[in-house]
C-alpha positions, 0 to 999 in steps of 0.5 A: 427937182424943184417946182421951177418954170420948166417943171411947172410947164411939164406938170401942167401939160401932163395934167391937161393931157389927162383931161384936167382942162379947167383954168381955175383948177390948173392955176390952183395946181400950179400954185401948190408945190406937191413936193411940200406934201411928199416926204423922204425918199419919194420927194424926188418923184413929187412931180410925176403923175403917180400916187405915192406912199405917205405915213399911216399906210395912206397915199397921196393921190396922183396929180391928174386924179386930184385935178379931175376930182377937183374939176368935177367938184366945180368949186366956186370962190364963196363955197364952203368945202368939206374934205374927208381924208386929209392925208398929206394935205395936198388936196386941201391946199388946192381946194383952199385956192378955189373956195372960201373955206375948207374943212378937212378931216382925217382919222389919223392925228399924226397926218392932221398934225403934219398937214397943219404944219405945212399949211402954216408954213405956206401961210394957208389960212382958210383950212380948218383941220380935224381929227375925227371919223370922217364918215360922220362929217361935221354936222356942227358946220353943215351945210356944205356947198361941196364935199370931197372924199379921198377914200372909197365908200361902199355907198355915199355915206348918209350923214354926208349926203345930209350935210350937203346943201341943196344945189351942192355937189359931192364927189367920191370914189365908190366900190366894195374892193380895191380893184373895182371903184368908180368916181361918182358925182352926187348933186343934191336936188330939191327932190333928192339926189342925182348921181353921175358916174365919172371914171374908174379909180382906185383909193384906200377904203373909208374906215370908221373910227380913229386910227392908232397913229 
């Protein structure tokens, strides 16, 4: 299957039916071919609304969840965005269509290298990739206008909250188990942080340290 006009129409219809209605987010998702970020036997299922396995025991999130998280983040064209959990690179590629610059971190070097190669192949120039422990963020590049986590933490990590600009937004899954997680939006105010619970989700856990692959 290719990402032709008919496939795109079905793909976008599926996204809208799941609540992804922001026009800029839908346009970005139309411009990024998910098949570029899915390898091997799963590539033929790239346009289905389901998570798929990738290397290092990780997953590429289902498109509707990617769309809903991106929509909740409310990215503006001049924003500097930090993504924790590069994975396949699909989410970062979508963010790159919406933001001025995207910094993305993963604990697995092989995932970062593969994602970097796809970004280069697609001539995406505004993403900077790092192999690092994402729970510490990138203090040298802070503050960020937006922060997105694609792995579940028990609580919003303190170092990431500190790297969020006043007025900035962080979206992340929070939960202590695979079974019970909530997607949370955190807005930094002059006086502290405001928390909104958005929906139930299921993500791989946010782990400390670097991966072995």
